[in-house]
N, C-alpha and C positions, 0 to 999 in steps of 0.2 A: 825732406821737410825737417826743419830744425826743431829740436825739443826746447821748450821754454824752461829755463831754470827757475825753480822756485826759490825765493829768498828764505833764508833761515828765519824762524820765528824770533821775535825780539826777546832778549833776556829781561830779567826783572828790572835791572838798572835802566835799560833803554826805555822800557815801558813807563817807569816812574818819571823819567825825564820828559817823555812825550806827554804824559798826563799833566805834568807841571806846565809844559808849554801850551797845552790845550786850555788849562786854567788861565794862563796869561792872555791867551786869545779871548777868552771869555771876559777877562777884565777890560780889554780894549773895547769889546762890545758894550760892556756896562758903562764905560766912559762915554761912548757915543750916545747911549741912552740918557746919561746924565746931562750931556751938553744939549740934547734935544729937550730934556725936561727944563733946563734953565731957560731955554728959548721960549718954550710954550707955557711958561709959568702962569697959572691961573686962567687958562683959556676957557675952562668950564666952571669957573667960579660961581656963575649964576645958578648952578644946580644946588648949591649949599644954601639952605634957607636960614640956618642958624650959624652965627659966627663961631661958636664953640664946637661945631661939628668937625672942624679941622683937627682938633686934638683927638677926637674919637677915631677918625679915619687914620691918623698917624699911629695911634696905639694899636689899632686893628691890623694895619699893614706890618707894623713891627712885630707883633705877636705871630702873625702868619709866616713872616720871613724867618724868624727864629725857629718856629716849629718845622718849617720846611728844611732848614739846615740839618736838624737831627734826623728827620725822616729820609732825606735824600742821601745823607752819609751812610745810614744803615742800609738803604736800598742799593746804593752803589757798591758797598762792600759785598753784598750778596750777589749782585749781578756781575761783578767784575770777573767771576769765574765762568760765567756763561756767555757773556757778550763778546763778539769779535772786538779786537782792540781798537779798530777805527771807530766803531760805533760807540765804544766806551769813551774815546776822546771827544767825540761830538756831544755826547750826553754831558760830559764833564764841563765842556765849554758853555753849553746852554745853561747848565746849573749855576755856574758862576755869573753868567751874564744876566740871569733873571733878576738879580738884585737891582739892576738898572731899570728893569721893567716896573718894579714896585715904585721906584723913585719917580718914574715918568707918570704912572697912574696918580700918585700923590700930587705931583706938580700940576697936573691938569686941573685938579680940584681945588688945591690950596696953594696960594702964592707964598710959601714959606721956604726960603733957601736953606735954612738950617735943617729942617726935616728932610728935604730932598737930599742933602749931603749925607745925613745919617743913614737913610735908607740905601743910598748908592754905595756907601762905604762898607756895607755888609758884604760886598763882593770879596773883600779881603778875608773875612772870616770864612766865607765859602771856599775860597782858594786854599786857605790853610787846611781845611778839612779834607782836601784831596790827598793830603799826605797820609791820611789814615786808611787809605784804600790799598789793599794788597792785590796788585793787578794780575799776577800769574799764579794764583793759588790752585788753578785747575790742573797745572802740570805736575804738581807734587803728589 
């Protein structure tokens, strides 16, 4: 019976590259959410009884999204030492893609293309925060 060779663990540079690629995959998912949001714009518009409620919803989602950026960056920095690298990549991709989910939620309620674009564009800020994560601090 043949022994299976284990691959060497990735070094820090490889892990950063894969983390960046996972963020890019998350941006692709955010773009898909954005296109879905543009298609389904205002589908649940009848739920808003006040026309000015759209501004409140936009402000609330923007505030939550910015708050999530700080919390997730701090959380990923602490979890990077404990999580397996593949799970870290999956969490990073989901974190970046979730900006598109906020845009989709806003689009369902308010037919405002500019607000949808702003909420979806926060995936770029989320992707840039992935550069603050030190992926292999557990080996040092």
